[in-house]
PAMAR-579233 format. One record per residue: residue number from 1; y, z, x of N, C-alpha, C, CB in turn; residue in three letters. Coordinates in steps of 0.2 Angstrom, whole numbers, plus 5000, padded with zeros to 4 digits. Each point is the difference from the previous one (the first is absolute). Glycine has a CB too. Example, Ala and Ser with C-alpha at 12.3 -4.5 7.8 and 13.67 -1.06 7.14 Angstrom:
2
+-----+------+------+------+------+------+------+------+------+------+------+------+------+---------+
| num |   nY |   nZ |   nX |  caY |  caZ |  caX |   cY |   cZ |   cX |  cbY |  cbZ |  cbX | residuo |
+-----+------+------+------+------+------+------+------+------+------+------+------+------+---------+
|   1 | 4972 | 5039 | 5066 | 5006 | 5000 | 4996 | 5006 | 5000 | 5004 | 4994 | 5006 | 4991 |     ala |
|   2 | 5011 | 4990 | 5007 | 5006 | 5001 | 5004 | 5005 | 5003 | 4996 | 4997 | 4990 | 5006 |     ser |
+-----+------+------+------+------+------+------+------+------+------+------+------+------+---------+
END
This chain:
116
+-----+------+------+------+------+------+------+------+------+------+------+------+------+---------+
| num |   nY |   nZ |   nX |  caY |  caZ |  caX |   cY |   cZ |   cX |  cbY |  cbZ |  cbX | residuo |
+-----+------+------+------+------+------+------+------+------+------+------+------+------+---------+
|   1 | 4994 | 4999 | 5005 | 5006 | 4999 | 4995 | 5007 | 5003 | 5003 | 4991 | 4999 | 4989 |     met |
|   2 | 5012 | 4996 | 5009 | 5006 | 4997 | 5004 | 5007 | 5008 | 5001 | 4997 | 4984 | 4994 |     ala |
|   3 | 5004 | 5018 | 5010 | 5006 | 5003 | 4999 | 5006 | 4998 | 4999 | 4994 | 5005 | 5005 |     ile |
|   4 | 5010 | 4997 | 4988 | 5005 | 4996 | 5001 | 5006 | 5007 | 4999 | 4993 | 4987 | 4995 |     val |
|   5 | 5014 | 5007 | 5009 | 5007 | 5001 | 5003 | 5002 | 4999 | 4997 | 5001 | 4998 | 5008 |     phe |
|   6 | 5003 | 5006 | 4987 | 5009 | 4996 | 4995 | 5003 | 5003 | 5003 | 5000 | 4997 | 4989 |     tyr |
|   7 | 5005 | 4997 | 5016 | 5004 | 5000 | 5004 | 5007 | 4995 | 4998 | 4990 | 5004 | 5009 |     his |
|   8 | 5014 | 5000 | 4996 | 5006 | 4996 | 5000 | 5004 | 5000 | 5007 | 5001 | 5004 | 4988 |     asn |
|   9 | 4998 | 4989 | 5014 | 5001 | 5001 | 5004 | 5007 | 5002 | 5006 | 4991 | 4995 | 4994 |     pro |
|  10 | 5015 | 5005 | 5001 | 5007 | 5002 | 5001 | 5000 | 5008 | 4999 | 5006 | 4988 | 4995 |     arg |
|  11 | 4989 | 5014 | 5004 | 5000 | 5007 | 5000 | 4997 | 5005 | 5005 | 5001 | 4997 | 4989 |     cys |
|  12 | 5002 | 5005 | 5015 | 5000 | 5004 | 5007 | 4991 | 5005 | 4999 | 5018 | 5001 | 5000 |     val |
|  13 | 4984 | 5002 | 4995 | 4994 | 5006 | 4998 | 4992 | 4996 | 5000 | 5010 | 5007 | 4990 |     thr |
|  14 | 4992 | 4985 | 5005 | 4995 | 4998 | 5001 | 4999 | 4996 | 5005 | 5001 | 5003 | 4991 |     ser |
|  15 | 5002 | 4995 | 5013 | 4999 | 4999 | 5007 | 4995 | 5002 | 5004 | 5010 | 4998 | 4998 |     arg |
|  16 | 4993 | 5011 | 5002 | 4998 | 5002 | 5002 | 4993 | 5003 | 5001 | 5010 | 4998 | 4999 |     lys |
|  17 | 4990 | 5002 | 4993 | 4990 | 5003 | 4996 | 4997 | 4995 | 5005 | 5000 | 5004 | 4983 |     ala |
|  18 | 5002 | 4989 | 5013 | 4994 | 4995 | 5006 | 5000 | 4999 | 5004 | 5000 | 4995 | 4997 |     leu |
|  19 | 5005 | 5005 | 5009 | 4997 | 5002 | 5006 | 4996 | 5005 | 5002 | 5008 | 4996 | 5001 |     asp |
|  20 | 4991 | 5010 | 4995 | 4996 | 5007 | 5001 | 4994 | 4998 | 4999 | 5007 | 5008 | 4997 |     leu |
|  21 | 4994 | 4988 | 4997 | 4992 | 4995 | 4998 | 4996 | 4997 | 5006 | 5005 | 4993 | 4988 |     leu |
|  22 | 5002 | 5004 | 5014 | 4994 | 4994 | 5005 | 4999 | 5002 | 5006 | 5003 | 4990 | 4996 |     arg |
|  23 | 5001 | 5017 | 5006 | 4999 | 5003 | 5008 | 4992 | 5004 | 4997 | 5016 | 5002 | 5006 |     lys |
|  24 | 4983 | 4999 | 4990 | 4994 | 5005 | 4998 | 4994 | 4993 | 4999 | 5009 | 5012 | 4991 |     lys |
|  25 | 4993 | 4981 | 5011 | 4996 | 4995 | 5001 | 4997 | 4997 | 4991 | 4996 | 5006 | 5014 |     gly |
|  26 | 5009 | 4996 | 4982 | 4999 | 4996 | 4990 | 5005 | 4996 | 5002 | 4996 | 5010 | 4987 |     val |
|  27 | 5001 | 4984 | 5007 | 5003 | 4995 | 5000 | 5000 | 5000 | 4992 | 4998 | 4995 | 5012 |     glu |
|  28 | 5008 | 5009 | 4985 | 5000 | 5000 | 4993 | 5000 | 4993 | 4997 | 5004 | 5012 | 5000 |     pro |
|  29 | 4995 | 4982 | 4994 | 5003 | 4998 | 4995 | 5006 | 4999 | 4999 | 4993 | 5004 | 4997 |     glu |
|  30 | 5012 | 4994 | 5005 | 5007 | 5002 | 4999 | 5004 | 4995 | 4995 | 5001 | 5006 | 5012 |     ile |
|  31 | 5001 | 4998 | 4981 | 5002 | 4997 | 4993 | 5009 | 5001 | 5002 | 4987 | 5006 | 4991 |     val |
|  32 | 5016 | 4991 | 5010 | 5006 | 5002 | 5000 | 5002 | 4998 | 4991 | 5002 | 4998 | 5016 |     glu |
|  33 | 4998 | 5012 | 4983 | 5002 | 4999 | 4993 | 5004 | 4996 | 4995 | 4998 | 5008 | 5004 |     tyr |
|  34 | 5008 | 4991 | 5001 | 5006 | 4994 | 4996 | 4999 | 4996 | 4998 | 5006 | 5002 | 5004 |     leu |
|  35 | 4990 | 4995 | 5001 | 4995 | 4992 | 5001 | 4997 | 5000 | 4992 | 4994 | 4999 | 5016 |     lys |
|  36 | 5001 | 5005 | 4984 | 4995 | 5002 | 4997 | 5001 | 5008 | 4998 | 4994 | 4989 | 5006 |     thr |
|  37 | 5008 | 5010 | 4987 | 4999 | 5008 | 4999 | 4993 | 5002 | 4995 | 5016 | 5000 | 5000 |     pro |
|  38 | 4981 | 5005 | 5001 | 4996 | 5002 | 4997 | 5002 | 5000 | 4994 | 4996 | 5004 | 5007 |     pro |
|  39 | 4996 | 4996 | 4989 | 5004 | 5001 | 4990 | 4999 | 5005 | 4997 | 4997 | 4992 | 4997 |     gly |
|  40 | 5005 | 5011 | 5000 | 4999 | 5006 | 4997 | 4993 | 5004 | 4998 | 5011 | 4996 | 4996 |     lys |
|  41 | 4985 | 4999 | 5004 | 4992 | 5004 | 5003 | 5000 | 5003 | 5005 | 4996 | 4993 | 4997 |     ala |
|  42 | 5006 | 5000 | 5007 | 4999 | 5003 | 5007 | 5005 | 5007 | 5003 | 4996 | 4986 | 5004 |     glu |
|  43 | 5010 | 5014 | 4995 | 5003 | 5005 | 4999 | 4997 | 5007 | 4999 | 5007 | 4992 | 4996 |     leu |
|  44 | 4991 | 5008 | 4997 | 4998 | 5006 | 4998 | 4993 | 5003 | 5003 | 5008 | 4997 | 4990 |     lys |
|  45 | 4988 | 4997 | 5012 | 4993 | 5003 | 5003 | 5001 | 5002 | 5008 | 4993 | 4992 | 4991 |     lys |
|  46 | 5014 | 5005 | 5011 | 5002 | 5003 | 5007 | 5004 | 5006 | 4998 | 5001 | 4990 | 5007 |     ile |
|  47 | 5003 | 5013 | 4991 | 5002 | 5005 | 4998 | 4994 | 5005 | 5000 | 5009 | 4993 | 4994 |     ala |
|  48 | 4985 | 5008 | 5001 | 4994 | 5003 | 4999 | 4996 | 5001 | 5004 | 5002 | 4998 | 4992 |     glu |
|  49 | 4998 | 4995 | 5016 | 4998 | 5004 | 5004 | 5004 | 5005 | 5005 | 4993 | 4990 | 4997 |     leu |
|  50 | 5013 | 5009 | 5002 | 5005 | 5004 | 5007 | 4999 | 5007 | 4995 | 5011 | 4991 | 5008 |     ile |
|  51 | 4987 | 5007 | 4985 | 5000 | 5008 | 4996 | 5009 | 5001 | 4997 | 4989 | 5007 | 5011 |     gly |
|  52 | 5016 | 4990 | 4989 | 5006 | 5001 | 4998 | 5000 | 4998 | 4995 | 5005 | 5001 | 5008 |     val |
|  53 | 5000 | 5000 | 4986 | 5003 | 4997 | 4994 | 5004 | 4992 | 5002 | 5003 | 5013 | 4994 |     his |
|  54 | 4996 | 4982 | 5002 | 5003 | 4993 | 5002 | 5006 | 5001 | 5001 | 4992 | 4995 | 4995 |     pro |
|  55 | 5011 | 5009 | 5004 | 5008 | 5003 | 5000 | 5003 | 5001 | 5010 | 4996 | 5008 | 4984 |     arg |
|  56 | 4998 | 4997 | 5016 | 5001 | 5000 | 5008 | 4998 | 4995 | 5006 | 4998 | 5009 | 4995 |     asp |
|  57 | 5002 | 4983 | 5003 | 5001 | 4997 | 5002 | 5007 | 4994 | 5001 | 4989 | 5005 | 4999 |     leu |
|  58 | 5012 | 4998 | 4995 | 5010 | 4998 | 5001 | 5002 | 5000 | 5005 | 5004 | 5004 | 4991 |     leu |
|  59 | 4998 | 4992 | 5013 | 5006 | 4999 | 5005 | 5007 | 5004 | 4998 | 4994 | 4987 | 5003 |     arg |
|  60 | 5009 | 5018 | 5000 | 5005 | 5002 | 4997 | 5006 | 5001 | 5001 | 4994 | 5002 | 4996 |     arg |
|  61 | 5007 | 4993 | 5010 | 5004 | 4998 | 5004 | 5004 | 4992 | 4997 | 4992 | 5008 | 5008 |     arg |
|  62 | 5003 | 4991 | 4986 | 5003 | 4992 | 4999 | 5003 | 5000 | 4994 | 4991 | 4994 | 5007 |     glu |
|  63 | 5016 | 5012 | 4993 | 5004 | 5001 | 4996 | 5002 | 4994 | 4995 | 5003 | 5008 | 5009 |     lys |
|  64 | 4998 | 4987 | 4993 | 5002 | 4994 | 4995 | 4993 | 4998 | 4995 | 5011 | 4994 | 5010 |     ala |
|  65 | 4985 | 5005 | 4994 | 4995 | 4998 | 4997 | 4997 | 5006 | 4995 | 4999 | 4992 | 5010 |     ala |
|  66 | 4999 | 5015 | 4991 | 5000 | 5003 | 4993 | 5006 | 5000 | 4997 | 4993 | 5007 | 5004 |     leu |
|  67 | 5010 | 4993 | 4998 | 5007 | 4998 | 4992 | 4998 | 4993 | 4998 | 5013 | 5004 | 5006 |     ala |
|  68 | 4986 | 4991 | 4995 | 4997 | 4996 | 4997 | 4997 | 4998 | 4996 | 5001 | 5003 | 5006 |     lys |
|  69 | 4994 | 5002 | 4996 | 4994 | 5002 | 4998 | 4999 | 5005 | 4992 | 4999 | 4997 | 5015 |     ala |
|  70 | 5006 | 5007 | 4986 | 5002 | 5004 | 4998 | 4996 | 5008 | 4999 | 5006 | 4990 | 4996 |     lys |
|  71 | 4990 | 5011 | 5010 | 4996 | 5005 | 5003 | 5001 | 5007 | 5004 | 4996 | 4990 | 4999 |     ile |
|  72 | 5004 | 5013 | 4999 | 4999 | 5008 | 5002 | 4996 | 5000 | 5003 | 5004 | 5005 | 4993 |     asp |
|  73 | 4995 | 4995 | 5015 | 4995 | 5002 | 5005 | 4997 | 5007 | 4999 | 5005 | 4992 | 5008 |     pro |
|  74 | 4997 | 5014 | 4988 | 4999 | 5005 | 5000 | 4997 | 5002 | 4994 | 5008 | 5001 | 5008 |     lys |
|  75 | 4993 | 4996 | 4987 | 4997 | 5001 | 4993 | 4998 | 4992 | 4995 | 5008 | 5013 | 5001 |     thr |
|  76 | 4989 | 4981 | 5004 | 4997 | 4995 | 4996 | 4994 | 5000 | 4998 | 5006 | 4996 | 5004 |     ala |
|  77 | 4993 | 5002 | 4991 | 4992 | 5000 | 4997 | 4997 | 4997 | 5005 | 5001 | 4999 | 4986 |     ser |
|  78 | 4990 | 5002 | 5013 | 4997 | 4997 | 5004 | 5000 | 4991 | 4999 | 4995 | 5013 | 5000 |     ala |
|  79 | 5007 | 4987 | 4995 | 4999 | 4992 | 4997 | 5008 | 4996 | 5001 | 4990 | 5004 | 4991 |     thr |
|  80 | 5015 | 5000 | 5010 | 5006 | 4998 | 5001 | 5003 | 5000 | 5007 | 5002 | 5003 | 4988 |     ala |
|  81 | 4991 | 4999 | 5017 | 5002 | 5000 | 5007 | 4996 | 4992 | 5002 | 5001 | 5015 | 5004 |     ala |
|  82 | 4994 | 4987 | 4993 | 4996 | 4994 | 5002 | 5004 | 4994 | 5000 | 4991 | 5005 | 4997 |     leu |
|  83 | 5012 | 4995 | 4993 | 5005 | 4992 | 4998 | 5004 | 5001 | 5005 | 5000 | 4998 | 4988 |     asp |
|  84 | 5003 | 5006 | 5015 | 5005 | 4998 | 5003 | 4999 | 4998 | 5008 | 5006 | 5008 | 4991 |     ala |
|  85 | 4987 | 4994 | 5012 | 4998 | 4997 | 5006 | 4998 | 4994 | 5000 | 4997 | 5010 | 5002 |     met |
|  86 | 5002 | 4988 | 4992 | 4996 | 4994 | 4999 | 5004 | 4993 | 5000 | 4991 | 5008 | 4992 |     ala |
|  87 | 5015 | 4996 | 5003 | 5007 | 4995 | 5000 | 5004 | 4999 | 5007 | 5001 | 5003 | 4987 |     lys |
|  88 | 4999 | 5002 | 5015 | 5004 | 5001 | 5005 | 4995 | 5004 | 5008 | 5010 | 5000 | 4988 |     glu |
|  89 | 4987 | 4994 | 5016 | 4996 | 5003 | 5004 | 5005 | 5005 | 5004 | 4991 | 4989 | 4999 |     pro |
|  90 | 5016 | 5008 | 5004 | 5003 | 5004 | 5003 | 4998 | 5007 | 5001 | 5007 | 4993 | 4997 |     val |
|  91 | 4993 | 5010 | 4997 | 4998 | 5008 | 4996 | 4995 | 5004 | 5004 | 5002 | 4995 | 4988 |     leu |
|  92 | 4994 | 4999 | 5013 | 4994 | 5004 | 5005 | 5000 | 5004 | 5004 | 4997 | 4994 | 4998 |     ile |
|  93 | 5001 | 5012 | 5004 | 5001 | 5002 | 5007 | 4994 | 4997 | 5006 | 5006 | 5012 | 4994 |     glu |
|  94 | 4998 | 4990 | 5012 | 4996 | 4994 | 5005 | 4999 | 5006 | 5006 | 5005 | 4986 | 4996 |     arg |
|  95 | 4991 | 5012 | 5007 | 4993 | 4996 | 5000 | 4996 | 5003 | 4997 | 5000 | 4996 | 5008 |     pro |
|  96 | 4994 | 5001 | 4989 | 4996 | 5005 | 4995 | 4992 | 4993 | 5001 | 5013 | 5009 | 4986 |     ile |
|  97 | 4983 | 4997 | 5018 | 4992 | 4998 | 5003 | 4994 | 5002 | 4994 | 5003 | 5002 | 5013 |     ile |
|  98 | 4995 | 4990 | 4987 | 4992 | 5002 | 4996 | 4995 | 4998 | 5003 | 5004 | 4999 | 4991 |     val |
|  99 | 4991 | 5007 | 5009 | 4994 | 4999 | 5004 | 4994 | 5001 | 4996 | 5007 | 5004 | 5010 |     asn |
| 100 | 4990 | 4992 | 4985 | 4995 | 5003 | 4995 | 5004 | 5004 | 4996 | 4991 | 5001 | 5007 |     gly |
| 101 | 5004 | 5007 | 4993 | 5003 | 5004 | 4995 | 5004 | 5003 | 5001 | 4993 | 5002 | 4997 |     arg |
| 102 | 5012 | 4999 | 5010 | 5006 | 5002 | 5004 | 5005 | 4997 | 5001 | 4994 | 5005 | 5005 |     lys |
| 103 | 5012 | 4998 | 4994 | 5003 | 4997 | 4999 | 5009 | 5006 | 5001 | 4989 | 4991 | 4991 |     ala |
| 104 | 5015 | 5006 | 5013 | 5005 | 5006 | 5003 | 5005 | 4995 | 4999 | 4994 | 5008 | 5010 |     arg |
| 105 | 5014 | 4995 | 4989 | 5006 | 4998 | 5001 | 5003 | 5002 | 5007 | 4999 | 5000 | 4988 |     leu |
| 106 | 5003 | 4995 | 5016 | 5001 | 5001 | 5008 | 5007 | 5004 | 4999 | 4994 | 4988 | 5005 |     gly |
| 107 | 5006 | 5015 | 4993 | 5007 | 5007 | 5002 | 4997 | 5007 | 5002 | 5009 | 4994 | 4990 |     arg |
| 108 | 4992 | 5006 | 5014 | 5001 | 4998 | 5007 | 4995 | 4994 | 5001 | 5004 | 5012 | 5004 |     pro |
| 109 | 4999 | 4984 | 5002 | 4995 | 4994 | 5001 | 4994 | 5000 | 5003 | 5007 | 4995 | 5002 |     pro |
| 110 | 4991 | 5014 | 5001 | 4995 | 4999 | 5002 | 4993 | 5003 | 4994 | 5008 | 5000 | 5012 |     glu |
| 111 | 4995 | 5002 | 4981 | 4995 | 5000 | 4995 | 4998 | 4995 | 4997 | 5003 | 5008 | 4998 |     ala |
| 112 | 4995 | 4986 | 5005 | 4996 | 4997 | 4999 | 4994 | 5000 | 5005 | 5008 | 4994 | 4994 |     val |
| 113 | 4994 | 5008 | 5010 | 4993 | 5003 | 5006 | 4994 | 5004 | 4994 | 5010 | 5003 | 5013 |     leu |
| 114 | 4992 | 4998 | 4983 | 4996 | 5006 | 4996 | 4995 | 4995 | 4994 | 5013 | 5013 | 5003 |     glu |
| 115 | 4989 | 4980 | 4999 | 4996 | 4998 | 4996 | 4995 | 4993 | 5001 | 5009 | 5006 | 4994 |     ala |
| 116 | 4992 | 4997 | 5016 | 4995 | 4994 | 5002 | 4994 | 5005 | 5005 | 5010 | 4988 | 5001 |     val |
+-----+------+------+------+------+------+------+------+------+------+------+------+------+---------+
END
Protein backbone atom coordinates (compact mmCIF):
# COMPACT_ATOMS: atom_id res chain seq x y z
CA MET A 1 0.00 0.00 0.00
CA ALA A 2 1.35 3.39 -1.01
CA ILE A 3 2.06 6.12 1.48
CA VAL A 4 0.19 9.22 0.36
CA PHE A 5 1.48 12.68 1.20
CA TYR A 6 -0.90 15.62 0.73
CA HIS A 7 1.52 18.39 -0.09
CA ASN A 8 1.74 22.05 -0.94
CA PRO A 9 5.22 22.65 -2.38
CA ARG A 10 4.98 26.36 -1.48
CA CYS A 11 4.58 25.54 2.24
CA VAL A 12 7.77 25.45 4.32
CA THR A 13 6.28 22.99 6.83
CA SER A 14 5.14 20.68 4.06
CA ARG A 15 8.58 20.75 2.42
CA LYS A 16 10.27 20.05 5.78
CA ALA A 17 7.98 17.07 6.44
CA LEU A 18 8.65 15.64 2.99
CA ASP A 19 12.39 16.06 3.52
CA LEU A 20 12.15 14.19 6.85
CA LEU A 21 10.35 11.30 5.13
CA ARG A 22 12.94 11.12 2.38
CA LYS A 23 15.78 11.13 4.93
CA LYS A 24 14.12 8.05 6.47
CA GLY A 25 14.10 6.38 3.04
CA VAL A 26 10.39 6.89 2.46
CA GLU A 27 9.30 8.12 -0.97
CA PRO A 28 5.55 8.75 -0.72
CA GLU A 29 3.03 9.22 -3.47
CA ILE A 30 2.74 13.00 -3.54
CA VAL A 31 -0.66 14.59 -4.02
CA GLU A 32 -0.55 18.32 -4.57
CA TYR A 33 -3.95 18.82 -2.99
CA LEU A 34 -4.44 22.31 -4.44
CA LYS A 35 -4.23 20.78 -7.94
CA THR A 36 -5.90 17.46 -7.11
CA PRO A 37 -8.04 18.02 -4.01
CA PRO A 38 -9.44 15.11 -2.03
CA GLY A 39 -13.20 14.82 -1.94
CA LYS A 40 -15.41 14.94 1.13
CA ALA A 41 -15.33 11.17 1.61
CA GLU A 42 -11.51 11.10 1.55
CA LEU A 43 -11.29 14.07 3.92
CA LYS A 44 -13.71 12.37 6.31
CA LYS A 45 -11.62 9.18 6.18
CA ILE A 46 -8.43 11.15 6.84
CA ALA A 47 -9.98 12.88 9.87
CA GLU A 48 -11.13 9.51 11.22
CA LEU A 49 -7.68 7.96 10.73
CA ILE A 50 -6.02 10.89 12.51
CA GLY A 51 -8.70 10.75 15.21
CA VAL A 52 -9.85 14.36 14.92
CA HIS A 53 -13.05 16.21 14.09
CA PRO A 54 -13.04 17.34 10.44
CA ARG A 55 -12.93 20.99 11.55
CA ASP A 56 -9.48 20.25 13.02
CA LEU A 57 -8.24 19.86 9.43
CA LEU A 58 -9.29 23.43 8.58
CA ARG A 59 -6.40 25.78 7.96
CA ARG A 60 -7.14 28.62 10.35
CA ARG A 61 -4.65 31.04 8.78
CA GLU A 62 -6.71 31.30 5.59
CA LYS A 63 -8.92 34.12 6.88
CA ALA A 64 -10.21 35.22 3.45
CA ALA A 65 -11.10 31.67 2.40
CA LEU A 66 -12.78 31.01 5.76
CA ALA A 67 -14.81 34.19 5.37
CA LYS A 68 -15.72 33.28 1.79
CA ALA A 69 -16.86 29.83 2.94
CA LYS A 70 -18.70 31.44 5.87
CA ILE A 71 -17.25 28.95 8.30
CA ASP A 72 -15.88 29.26 11.81
CA PRO A 73 -13.12 26.68 12.36
CA LYS A 74 -13.84 26.63 16.10
CA THR A 75 -17.50 25.63 15.82
CA ALA A 76 -18.05 24.18 12.33
CA SER A 77 -20.00 20.97 12.06
CA ALA A 78 -18.35 17.99 10.39
CA THR A 79 -20.52 18.43 7.30
CA ALA A 80 -19.79 22.16 7.05
CA ALA A 81 -16.05 21.63 7.46
CA LEU A 82 -15.94 18.85 4.85
CA ASP A 83 -18.04 20.89 2.41
CA ALA A 84 -15.80 23.94 2.86
CA MET A 85 -12.55 21.99 2.35
CA ALA A 86 -13.94 20.20 -0.70
CA LYS A 87 -14.97 23.51 -2.29
CA GLU A 88 -11.89 25.48 -1.19
CA PRO A 89 -8.92 23.10 -0.89
CA VAL A 90 -6.75 25.99 0.36
CA LEU A 91 -8.64 25.44 3.64
CA ILE A 92 -7.06 22.00 4.13
CA GLU A 93 -4.30 22.10 6.74
CA ARG A 94 -1.07 20.61 5.52
CA PRO A 95 0.83 18.44 5.24
CA ILE A 96 -1.07 15.21 5.77
CA ILE A 97 0.35 11.71 5.46
CA VAL A 98 -1.77 8.59 5.04
CA ASN A 99 -0.24 5.14 5.36
CA GLY A 100 -2.91 2.45 5.29
CA ARG A 101 -4.83 2.71 8.55
CA LYS A 102 -2.57 5.45 9.95
CA ALA A 103 -2.62 9.14 9.16
CA ARG A 104 -1.05 12.21 10.71
CA LEU A 105 -1.18 15.93 10.26
CA GLY A 106 2.38 17.18 9.88
CA ARG A 107 2.20 19.93 12.47
CA PRO A 108 4.99 19.92 13.59
CA PRO A 109 6.66 18.35 10.54
CA GLU A 110 8.11 15.50 12.63
CA ALA A 111 4.59 14.20 13.28
CA VAL A 112 4.52 12.62 9.81
CA LEU A 113 7.13 10.11 10.98
CA GLU A 114 4.51 8.61 13.34
CA ALA A 115 2.68 7.22 10.29
CA VAL A 116 5.62 5.37 8.73
